[in-house]
N, C-alpha and C positions, 0 to 999 in steps of 0.2 A: 483983519486978523488972518494970518496964514495958518492953514490946517497942517498939523504935524504929519509927517510921513508915517505910514504903517510900519510897525516893527514886528517881524515874525515872532510868534509866540512858540518857540521851540519846545518848551516844557509841555504845553497843551497838545501840540502836534505829535510829539513822542508818546504822550499818554494815549492819544487816539490810536496810533499805530500799534502800540502794545496791546491794548484791549482788543483791536481787530484781529491781531495774531491769535489771541486766545480763542476768540469766537470762531475764526476759520478753522483752526486745528481741531476744535471740538466738532464742528460741522463736517469737516473732511474725513475724519476718522482715519482709516488706513488706505485711502485711495492712492493709486499710483498714476504715473503719467499716462494720459490717454483715457482715463476713467472719468465718469461723470456721476454726480449725485443729484438726484431730483428731490426737492423738498416741496411737497404740495402745501399751498397756503389755503387754509379753510377758515370759514366763519360758520360755526355750527356744522350743518351738513352741506353747506354751499361752498363749492370749490371756486376760489378767487384767482388762481393762477399757480405757477410753479417758479420757484427759485432754483436756478441751475448753477452748480459748482463744477467746473471742469478743470482738471489738472492738466495744464499744457506741457509743463516741463518740471522735472524733479532732479535736484542735485544735492549733494551733501549739505551745502550752506544756503541754497536758495531754491524756491519753487515758484512757478508762475501759474496763477489761477485765473480762469475767466469766470466772472460772476455775471449772471444775466437773469432776466425774469421774463416769463411769458404769461399772458393773461387775456382777459376778455376784451381789452381795448387795443390789442395788437394791430387791428386793421386801421385804427385811427391815430394811434400815437406810437412813435418809435420806442420800443421797449428799452429800458435801461440796461446797459452792459458796461462792464469795466474789466480791466486787467489789473491784477494785483500781484505784487512781488512779495513773497514771504522770505524774510531774512531769518533763517533758523538760529544763526549764531548770536544774534541780539534779540531775538524773539519779537520781531516787529513785522507788520504788514503795511505796505504802502501802495496807494492807488497810482498807477503809472500810465493808464490810458482810460479815458472816459468817453463813451460815444465815438470811438475811433479818433479821438484827439489825444496826442501823446505829449509827454514831458510838460509838467506844470512847475512853474517857478514858485519859490517860497513866498514871494510877494510880487505884486504888480502895482504900477502907477495907475491911478484911476482919474479920468477915463482912459481906456486904451482901445486899440483897434478891434480886439476880440471881445471886449466888454467883460473881461475876467474881473472878479472882485479882488480887492487887494489881498485877501486871505483865501484865495481860490483853492490852494492845496489843502489847507486845513478843512475847508468846507467839504471838499470831495471825500476826504478820509472820515470826516464826521458823518456824512451821508452813508458811507459804506457801513459804519458802525451801527447806525440806526436801522439800516436795511437788514443786516445780519441779526441784530437783536430782535427785530420783528419776526424773522424766519425761525429763530430759536424759540420765541414765545408762542408763535402761531402756526409753525410748520410741522408737518408729519412726514416722516421718512421711514420706509420699510427697513432700510439698512441700519438706521440709527434710532431705535425706539426712545432713547433718553432725550430726544429733542423736546419732548413734552414734559 
């Protein structure tokens, strides 16, 4: 029996990108190009690390944000980082770079040379959403007290 080819789920991908746009706009506040927001991640009184949001570029219809995290395991594990494009006209945010790898296709044949999952693009955007949601739920920022 032949396995059916993966079909990109555009509705789910667009939903993730829209939700991530809302999360990022809430967390960025009124930051401008060149500015950074630090969101401390804590569990009770124990600091677990920081989520960093840096506005790399700002234009009327798009912004480019670097999202990264620093923490207690930085000496052992490469900390996560991604570049995200915010498309203000359609109110969507899309991961365009993850761990310095750029351009992700909507679907991949599997297996492939880079071992991308068939729905790699969706998974990266879903990961961004979970990461931001965790920051909103457990993060503390002096600039944005409404994160809690």
